C-alpha positions as CSV (number, residue, x, y, z in Angstrom):
1,M,8.7,-9.3,62.4
2,P,11.8,-9.7,60.2
3,E,15.2,-9.1,61.7
4,L,18.9,-8.6,60.9
5,R,21.7,-10.7,61.5
6,R,25.1,-10.3,61.4
7,D,27.6,-12.6,59.7
8,P,30.8,-12.4,63.0
9,I,33.3,-13.8,60.2
10,T,32.7,-11.4,57.2
11,G,30.5,-8.5,58.7
12,R,27.7,-9.3,56.5
13,W,24.3,-8.9,57.0
14,V,21.4,-11.2,56.3
15,I,17.5,-10.6,56.5
16,I,15.9,-13.1,58.2
17,A,12.0,-12.7,56.4
18,S,10.1,-14.5,59.0
19,E,7.0,-13.4,57.6
20,R,8.0,-14.9,54.0
21,A,8.7,-17.7,55.9
22,K,8.6,-21.2,53.3
23,R,8.7,-24.8,54.2
24,P,11.1,-27.1,51.9
25,K,8.4,-27.6,49.3
26,D,7.6,-24.7,48.8
27,F,10.8,-23.6,47.6
28,L,10.6,-26.8,45.2
29,A,7.0,-25.8,43.8
30,E,7.6,-22.0,43.7
31,K,6.0,-20.6,40.5
32,S,6.1,-17.3,38.8
33,V,3.2,-15.0,38.9
34,M,3.9,-13.6,35.1
35,G,1.0,-11.8,34.4
36,G,-3.0,-12.4,34.3
37,A,-6.1,-10.5,33.9
38,L,-6.1,-9.4,37.5
39,C,-2.2,-7.7,37.6
40,P,-2.1,-5.2,40.6
41,F,0.2,-2.6,39.6
42,C,-2.4,-2.4,36.1
43,P,-4.8,0.8,35.6
44,G,-8.2,0.2,37.7
45,H,-6.8,-2.5,39.9
46,E,-5.1,0.2,42.7
47,G,-7.1,-1.2,45.2
48,M,-5.4,-4.5,45.1
49,T,-2.0,-2.8,46.2
50,P,-1.5,-0.7,49.2
51,P,-2.2,3.0,49.0
52,E,0.6,4.9,47.0
53,I,3.0,6.7,48.7
54,L,3.6,8.9,45.6
55,A,2.9,9.0,42.0
56,Y,3.0,10.9,39.2
57,R,-0.6,11.9,37.4
58,A,-2.5,13.8,35.4
59,D,-4.3,17.1,37.0
60,G,-7.7,16.2,38.2
61,T,-6.9,12.3,39.2
62,A,-7.5,11.2,42.3
63,A,-5.1,9.0,44.7
64,N,-5.3,5.7,44.1
65,T,-7.1,5.4,41.0
66,A,-6.0,5.0,37.2
67,G,-4.6,8.2,35.2
68,W,-0.5,7.9,36.6
69,S,2.2,7.3,34.8
70,V,4.9,6.4,37.7
71,R,3.0,4.9,41.2
72,V,5.1,3.8,43.9
73,V,3.3,1.8,46.7
74,P,4.3,0.1,49.6
75,N,5.8,-4.0,49.0
76,R,3.1,-6.1,49.8
77,Y,5.1,-8.6,51.2
78,P,8.3,-6.8,52.3
79,A,11.6,-7.7,53.5
80,L,11.9,-5.3,56.0
81,R,9.2,-3.1,58.0
82,I,8.7,0.5,58.7
83,E,6.9,0.4,62.0
84,G,8.8,0.1,65.3
85,T,11.7,0.8,66.7
86,L,15.6,0.2,65.8
87,E,16.7,-2.3,68.6
88,R,20.5,-4.0,68.6
89,R,20.9,-6.7,71.0
90,G,23.4,-9.6,71.1
91,E,22.8,-13.5,71.6
92,G,25.9,-14.4,73.1
93,M,28.8,-13.8,70.3
94,F,25.9,-12.9,68.1
95,D,24.6,-9.6,66.7
96,R,21.0,-8.9,65.7
97,M,18.7,-6.1,65.3
98,S,15.3,-5.7,64.5
99,G,13.9,-5.8,60.8
100,I,13.3,-2.0,60.6
101,G,13.2,-0.4,56.8
102,A,11.1,0.1,53.6
103,H,10.1,-2.1,51.0
104,E,8.5,-0.1,48.1
105,V,7.5,-1.2,44.5
106,L,8.0,1.8,41.7
107,I,5.4,1.2,38.9
108,E,7.0,2.6,36.0
109,T,4.3,2.6,33.3
110,P,0.8,2.0,33.2
111,E,1.4,-0.1,30.4
112,H,1.5,-3.9,31.1
113,D,3.0,-5.4,28.2
114,V,5.6,-2.3,28.0
115,D,9.5,-2.6,28.9
116,L,11.6,-0.1,30.4
117,A,13.7,-0.4,27.3
118,D,10.8,-0.1,25.3
119,L,9.5,3.5,27.3
120,D,10.6,7.2,25.5
121,P,13.4,8.7,27.1
122,P,11.1,11.3,29.1
123,Q,8.7,8.3,30.4
124,V,12.4,6.6,31.8
125,G,13.2,10.0,32.9
126,E,10.5,10.0,35.2
127,V,11.1,6.3,36.5
128,L,14.7,7.8,37.5
129,R,13.1,11.4,39.3
130,A,10.7,8.1,41.0
131,Y,13.9,7.1,42.6
132,R,15.6,10.5,43.1
133,D,12.4,11.8,44.9
134,R,12.0,8.7,46.9
135,S,15.5,8.5,48.1
136,L,15.3,12.1,49.4
137,D,12.2,11.3,51.4
138,L,13.6,8.3,52.9
139,R,16.7,10.2,54.1
140,K,14.2,12.2,56.5
141,D,14.2,8.6,58.5
142,R,17.7,8.8,60.5
143,R,17.3,5.2,61.6
144,F,18.4,4.3,57.6
145,R,21.7,3.7,56.0
146,Y,21.4,3.0,52.9
147,V,18.5,3.0,50.2
148,L,19.1,0.4,47.6
149,I,17.4,0.8,43.9
150,F,17.0,-2.6,41.8
151,R,15.3,-4.1,39.1
152,N,14.7,-7.9,38.1
153,H,14.2,-8.4,34.6
154,G,12.5,-11.7,33.9
155,E,11.9,-14.9,35.4
156,S,15.5,-16.2,36.3
157,A,16.5,-12.8,37.4
158,G,13.8,-12.9,40.2
159,A,10.8,-11.1,38.7
160,T,7.6,-12.4,40.3
161,L,5.3,-10.2,38.2
162,E,5.4,-9.2,34.2
163,H,4.4,-6.0,34.8
164,P,7.6,-2.8,34.5
165,H,8.4,-2.0,38.1
166,S,12.0,-1.6,39.9
167,Q,11.7,-2.1,44.2
168,L,13.5,0.2,46.6
169,I,15.3,-1.2,49.8
170,A,15.8,0.9,52.5
171,T,18.4,-0.6,55.3
172,P,19.5,0.4,58.7
173,V,23.0,-0.9,57.9
174,V,25.1,-0.4,55.1
175,P,25.4,-3.3,52.6
176,K,28.2,-5.0,53.0
177,R,28.6,-4.7,49.1
178,V,28.8,-1.0,49.3
179,Q,30.7,-1.2,52.0
180,E,33.3,-2.8,50.2
181,E,33.2,0.0,47.4
182,V,33.6,2.7,49.1
183,A,36.3,1.5,51.2
184,G,38.0,0.9,47.4
185,V,37.0,4.3,46.4
186,K,37.9,6.2,49.7
187,Q,41.6,4.3,49.8
188,Y,42.2,5.1,46.1
189,H,41.4,8.8,46.8
190,A,44.1,8.5,50.0
191,L,46.3,8.0,47.6
192,K,45.8,9.6,44.4
193,E,43.6,12.4,45.6
194,R,41.2,11.5,42.9
195,C,38.0,9.8,42.2
196,V,38.4,6.2,40.6
197,F,35.2,6.3,39.1
198,C,36.5,9.7,37.3
199,D,39.3,8.1,36.2
200,I,37.8,5.1,35.3
201,V,35.3,7.4,32.9
202,Q,38.7,9.1,31.5
203,E,40.4,6.2,30.8
204,E,37.3,4.7,29.0
205,R,36.7,7.4,27.3
206,E,40.1,8.0,26.0
207,G,40.7,4.0,24.9
208,R,36.8,4.0,23.7
209,K,37.5,-0.2,23.6
210,R,34.6,-0.7,26.3
211,I,32.0,2.1,25.8
212,V,28.6,1.5,24.2
213,H,27.1,4.7,24.4
214,E,27.4,8.2,26.0
215,N,26.3,11.6,25.6
216,E,27.2,15.0,27.2
217,S,26.3,13.8,31.2
218,V,26.6,10.1,31.5
219,V,28.8,7.0,29.7
220,A,28.0,3.4,29.3
221,F,30.8,0.8,29.3
222,A,31.5,-2.7,29.7
223,P,33.8,-2.6,33.1
224,F,37.5,-3.6,32.5
225,A,36.9,-6.4,35.0
226,S,33.4,-7.2,34.2
227,R,32.0,-10.2,36.5
228,F,29.2,-11.1,33.7
229,P,29.2,-11.4,30.0
230,F,27.5,-8.0,28.6
231,E,27.7,-6.2,32.4
232,T,27.6,-2.8,31.4
233,W,27.9,0.4,33.6
234,I,26.4,3.9,33.4
235,V,28.7,6.4,35.0
236,P,28.0,10.3,35.0
237,R,31.0,12.3,33.6
238,V,31.3,14.6,36.2
239,H,31.3,13.6,39.8
240,R,27.9,13.3,41.5
241,H,28.4,11.1,45.0
242,D,25.1,10.8,45.7
243,F,22.0,10.1,43.0
244,G,19.2,12.2,45.1
245,R,21.1,15.7,44.4
246,I,21.5,15.5,41.0
247,E,19.2,17.7,38.8
248,D,16.4,17.4,36.4
249,D,18.9,18.2,33.3
250,E,21.0,15.2,34.4
251,I,18.2,12.8,35.0
252,A,16.8,13.3,31.5
253,A,20.7,12.7,29.9
254,T,20.7,9.8,32.5
255,A,17.3,8.4,30.7
256,V,18.8,8.6,27.3
257,V,21.6,6.5,27.9
258,L,19.8,4.2,29.9
259,K,17.0,3.4,27.5
260,E,20.0,3.0,24.8
261,V,21.4,0.3,26.8
262,L,18.8,-1.9,27.6
263,G,17.2,-1.3,24.1
264,R,20.9,-2.9,22.9
265,L,21.0,-5.0,25.0
266,K,17.4,-6.4,24.7
267,R,18.3,-6.7,20.5
268,V,21.7,-8.6,20.8
269,L,20.8,-10.7,24.0
270,D,17.0,-11.5,22.7
271,D,15.6,-9.9,26.0
272,A,17.6,-12.1,28.3
273,P,16.8,-11.3,31.7
274,Y,18.8,-9.2,34.0
275,N,19.2,-7.2,37.2
276,M,20.0,-3.6,37.3
277,V,21.1,-1.8,40.6
278,L,22.1,1.7,41.4
279,H,25.0,2.3,43.9
280,T,25.1,5.8,45.8
281,A,26.5,7.1,48.5
282,P,25.2,6.2,51.8
283,L,23.0,8.3,53.9
284,D,25.4,7.8,57.3
285,G,23.0,9.6,59.1
286,E,23.3,12.8,57.2
287,A,20.4,15.7,56.2
288,P,20.0,16.1,52.8
289,A,22.2,19.1,52.8
290,D,25.0,18.2,55.0
291,P,28.3,19.5,53.4
292,L,30.3,16.3,54.8
293,A,28.6,13.9,53.1
294,P,31.2,11.3,51.8
295,T,32.0,12.7,48.4
296,E,34.7,10.4,47.5
297,M,31.7,8.0,46.1
298,H,30.4,8.1,42.7
299,W,26.8,7.1,42.3
300,H,26.3,4.7,38.9
301,I,24.0,2.2,37.1
302,E,25.3,-1.4,36.8
303,V,22.8,-3.4,34.7
304,M,24.1,-7.2,34.7
305,P,22.4,-10.1,32.2
306,R,21.8,-13.3,33.7
307,L,23.3,-15.6,31.2
308,T,25.7,-17.3,33.5
309,K,24.8,-19.5,36.4
310,V,27.0,-18.7,39.9
311,A,27.6,-21.8,41.2
312,G,30.2,-23.2,43.9
313,F,33.4,-21.9,42.6
314,E,32.2,-18.2,42.7
315,Y,30.5,-18.9,46.2
316,G,33.1,-20.6,47.3
317,S,36.0,-18.4,45.8
318,G,34.2,-14.5,45.5
319,F,35.8,-15.1,42.0
320,F,33.2,-14.7,39.1
321,I,33.8,-16.6,35.6
322,N,33.1,-13.9,32.3
323,P,33.4,-16.3,29.2
324,T,32.9,-12.8,27.1
325,P,35.5,-10.5,27.2
326,P,34.4,-7.2,28.1
327,E,35.8,-5.2,24.8
328,E,34.1,-8.2,22.4
329,A,30.7,-7.5,24.6
330,A,30.8,-3.7,24.4
331,E,31.8,-4.5,20.6
332,F,28.7,-5.8,20.0
333,L,26.8,-3.4,22.0
334,R,28.0,-0.7,20.3
335,N,27.0,-2.4,16.6
336,A,23.4,-3.3,17.6
């Protein structure tokens, strides 16, 4: 059974995924499974995955058969498990809890060799709709405090299967990175009575130096303090704290910009590996329509190409060294 353990110095929780246990030699010999004739995510191989949780499929097709356009299944090797009770306990000064959560795989397309950047906007919109629908469903489980959706593209970014897919992990605690973000937006709001993300969007749209692409609903830009070369954020232009509550027209507009950003990154960086993360408001145990939800938060998507190595200085200091100014990165992407 997996377990969560809390660092008493930083407050950071770590998942000890004992069921994925590896010996030192396993790390040295680890190889990625990239493709092959028996890809478990390809149509016709539905029996190679756990039964589907959600699928958008053609009329008349049965569950766990071909005929789907987006399919969501439990991860066969989950970092956290949904079965069991959430038990917190101490061990002297240390805190731990049972590894309760959800770990799902969102298979983005039936086509094995077509990347998310190559799909048409309606299909990208279906992927985003699956993000929203799974987020709404998982928040019904009051054990969960956060739903993190992410995408690893490329072997060095952590992808172990070539078929286009995203992942979702629901956790019983709010991740420290998200806690820091929420604390920052709350502090800014307390000081200025405005949303910091809304102010950033206004600043970037007025200055234009770091804008990559935008439409009537969302804007993509290289953040002022980019941690990584060509890091790009996609942020709604009007205040939206919870991705789970966005409307279909907002999904469609976001899909257009996301496809544009990923396509430009693919062209400029020769299909470099990247990580994509969706940040949204923590659940905090609220029901879907709770009016007291943390409205200072502002959902956004972060796309981080893996072009530099995070090494000792970064781990030791928390600083990042970015050799490409975001203004130059945005110009390259605008001209792509």
